[in-house]
N, C-alpha and C positions, 0 to 999 in steps of 0.2 A: 328399489328392489335391495335384495340382501345376497349376499353370499355367504355360504357356507364355507369356514376355515378350520381346520383339523390340524393338528399336528403333534409329535410322540415328545414326552421330556423323559430324559435318564435319570434326572433328579428330580427328587417329588418339591423340592422347595422352589426349582425354576417355574415349574407348573403353578404354584401356588402363586407365584410372583405374576406371573403372566394374566393369570386370571383376576387378579387384583387389579392389573394393569387395564384389561378389558373394562372393568368396572368404573376405573377412573376415567376411560375414554367415553363413558356414556353408554354402554352396550347394556340392555337389561338383563337382570339375572336371570330371566325367564329365558333369556337366548345364548346364554353359556352352559357348558357341561363339563364335568371333570371327571374321570374314571383312573382310578389308582390302583395298582395291583397290591395286595395286603398280605401274600404267600408268607412275607416273613414276620408279619404282627407288628410291623414298624407304629401304625396307624391306628392304635386304639386296642391291641392286643391281638394275640395269635389265636386263628379261628380253627377248630380242632372238626376239620371235615364240615360240608354244606347244612347239618342239620342243627349246629349252636352256635349261629351267626347272632352276635350279643351287642344290640343296640338299636336303637329306634332308626329305619331306613326312609329319610326323607328325600323327596325328588320335588324340585322346583315345579310351581304349579299345581301340585297335589297334595291331599292331606296324608299324612303317615298312614302307613298301612298296616306296618309290623311291627310289633316290639318284643322280641324275644330274649327270654333269659339266658347268660352266658356266665359259668361257673369257672372261677378262676383256679388255679393251683391248688390255694388255700380252701376251696368250697364255696367261697364267699360268691353270692349271684347279685347282676346288677340289672335292672329293667328299665328301658325306655332311655338311656342315655345318650345323646349323638356326640358324634364323633368331633363335632366342630372345633370345641376349645381345647381336644389336643393336638389337635393340627394347626392351630394357630390361628382358626378363622374367628375373628371377635364380631364378625359381621358380614353379610351379604351372601353370596352363594357359599362359600366355604364354611359358614355356620349353620348350614343344613345338611353336612355330609353324614352319610349314613354306610353303617357297615352292611353287606350282602355277598350272596355268592350267584355268580352267571355259568352257565354251563361253559364249560371250556376256557374258562378264565380264571374261574376257583374266586378266592375271598378276594372283594374288591372294597375301596371306601370311594362312595360316587355320589353325585347331585348333579340336577339340571335335565333339560328336554330330552337327550339323548337316553336316558335310562325309562323317561317315562313311554318313548318311542319302544325302547327294546322290549320291555315288560308289559305294554298293552296300556291301563289306565294306571297304574302305577307300581311299587314293588310290593306285590303282592305273594300268597303263596305261603305256605306254613313254613315254617324252618327258616323263613328269610332268602328262600331260594327264587331266585329272580327266572320269568318265564319269558319265552322268546328269545331273539337273538341280537345280536351286537353288532354282525356283519349287516342284517336287514335295516336297522336302524341308521348306519351309517350310509348306506344305498338309498334309503326314503330321502336322507337329507340332502342327495345329489351327487354323493361321492361313487366312485366308479367301483366296478366287483373289485379291479385289484387295489386301490386305497383301501376300501373296507376290508380286505382281509389282510395288509399288512399291518394296518392300526390296531384291528383286533389281537392280532396276532403278538404284536408289540405291550398290550397291556398283558397279555398270557406269560409273556416272559420277564415282566417286570417294570415297564415302563408306565409313564402316567399318559393319559389321553387328555388332551384338552381342545374343546370344540364349540365354535361360536358362530352365530347367524350375525353379521354384521352388514350395516350398510354397505353400498358400492363405494360410496365417497371415502369412506373410512378404512377399506380392506388394505390399500397400500400402506398404510401406517398400522394397520395390525399385524400385516407380513413382517415388516421391520422391527417392531417391538417382539415377537416372536422369535425372530433370529438373534435378538440381544439375550435371549434368555436360553440359548443352546437348544434351540426346537429343531426336531427331525421330522423331514417330510416323506409322504408313503416310497418315491422311487428309490432314495439315498439307501434307506432301511431294508426295502425289499430287494435290493441288489445286495445285500449285506448277507439276508436271510437265504438267498437262493444260492448264494457261495458254499453255501453247507448242507443243501440238498432237500431245501423248504420248499413246498411247493402251492401252501395254501392255508390257511385257518380251518382247523376243523373242531367244531365244537364239542365231538364226543371223545376228542383224544385227552388223557391224564390231563389236570392242570399240574403247572410248574410247583415243585418243591419250594422250601425256603432255600435249601443249598441251591439248586438249580437256578434260580430267580436272583440268588447273590451272585452267582459266577456270571450270569449273563449281564448282569448290570456291570459288572468290573469288566466286561468286554468293551463295553463303550462310555465307562467313564472316563472324564477329559482330568489328567492330572491339575492338581492345584498348584 
């Protein structure tokens, strides 16, 4: 039997380390997912709206479905470039990271089974926009409605989500490893959101701007 473990990370590098540790523990790439907010353009270039997502979007277990041109400020256009190298992923799941847009979340970099579930047969749709829902994908994986809403809202606000299907015998070790990288669970982060009037994730709400994401991240970032 396996258990789906999901956590939020306020620092992308912590999430990246957690993914690599999961792989080192023997969890297959096909059983790991990562979704990172990219409103600030940190992960491979700023996206100017949902219709000029630029990179190939790759989901583990599926062939690449979309390669959309992206023009930078100089007018140059690049096609079909994955973001794995930009994010330091020399291999494994991180090498397959792709840039796309998800309703309610805005621009993200992502890879793994969770996105395959959220988008149907893969990351289709013209312009790189994903169809389907992140909340539904999380619920289908065994999370409660509360957990699915909090984790989705976390990505919307700038956090990185890591989810993995791990054998029951490995679950305790994975939870301990997540804690080592400052992972945040749905209970603690949901409570923090509700203190400011939040009631649930809305995929029709405007995506957070780069400034809003930066402010939200600073709210939870631990001092060095």
